[in-house]
C-alpha positions as YAML, in Angstrom:
chain: A
units: angstrom
residues:
- id: 1
  name: MET
  ca: [112.53, 96.39, 89.28]
- id: 2
  name: MET
  ca: [109.57, 94.09, 90.03]
- id: 3
  name: PRO
  ca: [109.92, 90.51, 90.24]
- id: 4
  name: ASP
  ca: [108.05, 88.21, 87.83]
- id: 5
  name: MET
  ca: [106.05, 90.87, 86.23]
- id: 6
  name: ASP
  ca: [106.84, 94.37, 84.89]
- id: 7
  name: GLY
  ca: [104.63, 97.41, 85.25]
- id: 8
  name: MET
  ca: [103.25, 97.19, 81.80]
- id: 9
  name: ALA
  ca: [102.28, 93.60, 82.66]
- id: 10
  name: THR
  ca: [100.71, 94.58, 86.01]
- id: 11
  name: PHE
  ca: [98.93, 97.36, 84.24]
- id: 12
  name: GLU
  ca: [97.45, 94.74, 81.71]
- id: 13
  name: LYS
  ca: [96.41, 92.64, 84.75]
- id: 14
  name: LEU
  ca: [94.50, 95.70, 86.45]
- id: 15
  name: GLN
  ca: [92.90, 96.61, 82.92]
- id: 16
  name: GLU
  ca: [91.47, 92.73, 82.80]
- id: 17
  name: ASN
  ca: [89.65, 92.94, 86.03]
- id: 18
  name: PRO
  ca: [86.41, 95.00, 86.02]
- id: 19
  name: ALA
  ca: [87.11, 95.74, 90.10]
- id: 20
  name: THR
  ca: [90.60, 97.30, 89.16]
- id: 21
  name: GLN
  ca: [90.30, 98.62, 85.58]
- id: 22
  name: THR
  ca: [89.04, 102.18, 86.95]
- id: 23
  name: ILE
  ca: [91.91, 102.60, 89.18]
- id: 24
  name: PRO
  ca: [94.39, 105.57, 87.93]
- id: 25
  name: VAL
  ca: [97.57, 103.99, 87.19]
- id: 26
  name: ILE
  ca: [100.83, 106.35, 87.42]
- id: 27
  name: LEU
  ca: [104.05, 104.47, 86.36]
- id: 28
  name: LEU
  ca: [107.32, 105.09, 88.27]
- id: 29
  name: THR
  ca: [109.90, 104.15, 85.53]
- id: 30
  name: ALA
  ca: [113.33, 104.80, 84.23]
- id: 31
  name: LYS
  ca: [111.81, 104.74, 80.69]
- id: 32
  name: ILE
  ca: [110.68, 108.20, 80.27]
- id: 33
  name: GLN
  ca: [111.54, 109.16, 76.65]
- id: 34
  name: SER
  ca: [108.84, 110.92, 74.52]
- id: 35
  name: SER
  ca: [108.10, 107.84, 72.88]
- id: 36
  name: ASP
  ca: [107.82, 105.94, 76.12]
- id: 37
  name: ARG
  ca: [105.40, 108.53, 77.50]
- id: 38
  name: ARG
  ca: [103.18, 108.43, 74.26]
- id: 39
  name: ARG
  ca: [102.90, 104.65, 74.68]
- id: 40
  name: TYR
  ca: [101.84, 104.87, 78.22]
- id: 41
  name: ALA
  ca: [99.20, 107.45, 77.38]
- id: 42
  name: GLN
  ca: [98.10, 105.38, 74.57]
- id: 43
  name: ILE
  ca: [97.26, 102.33, 76.91]
- id: 44
  name: GLY
  ca: [95.52, 104.49, 79.69]
- id: 45
  name: THR
  ca: [98.09, 105.17, 82.38]
- id: 46
  name: VAL
  ca: [97.36, 108.50, 83.84]
- id: 47
  name: ALA
  ca: [101.08, 109.54, 84.13]
- id: 48
  name: ALA
  ca: [104.64, 108.25, 84.31]
- id: 49
  name: ILE
  ca: [106.96, 109.94, 86.97]
- id: 50
  name: ALA
  ca: [110.74, 109.51, 86.17]
- id: 51
  name: LYS
  ca: [113.13, 107.44, 88.15]
- id: 52
  name: PRO
  ca: [115.32, 108.56, 89.95]
- id: 53
  name: PHE
  ca: [112.83, 110.66, 91.75]
- id: 54
  name: ASP
  ca: [112.78, 112.77, 94.85]
- id: 55
  name: PRO
  ca: [111.08, 110.84, 97.64]
- id: 56
  name: LEU
  ca: [110.11, 113.90, 99.35]
- id: 57
  name: LYS
  ca: [108.28, 115.37, 96.56]
- id: 58
  name: LEU
  ca: [106.51, 111.87, 95.39]
- id: 59
  name: ALA
  ca: [103.50, 112.60, 97.15]
- id: 60
  name: GLU
  ca: [103.19, 115.82, 95.72]
- id: 61
  name: GLN
  ca: [103.48, 114.58, 92.30]
- id: 62
  name: VAL
  ca: [101.22, 111.91, 92.75]
- id: 63
  name: ALA
  ca: [98.60, 114.43, 94.16]
- id: 64
  name: ALA
  ca: [99.05, 116.73, 91.41]
- id: 65
  name: VAL
  ca: [98.35, 114.02, 88.98]
- id: 66
  name: LEU
  ca: [95.19, 112.85, 90.30]
- id: 67
  name: GLY
  ca: [94.01, 116.65, 91.19]
- id: 68
  name: TRP
  ca: [94.22, 116.19, 94.78]
- id: 69
  name: GLU
  ca: [95.22, 118.87, 97.22]
- id: 70
  name: LEU
  ca: [97.50, 118.04, 100.21]
- id: 71
  name: GLY
  ca: [97.15, 119.29, 103.55]
- id: 72
  name: ASN
  ca: [100.29, 120.70, 104.97]
...
């Protein structure tokens, strides 16, 4: 949980600022139903990763979403 502002509000603030509106946003959330995923896609987030998540695989998941290759 984030203090003061949730992820959606944070995303909206990023979208309001020309300097940050092109940054790809990946949500890390417990709200991962199909309807939630559709909503996230509609507003422009790149992906949503479900909680609980495996911290050892998180970097790989983020890299896959962004189309990056991780060095071993």
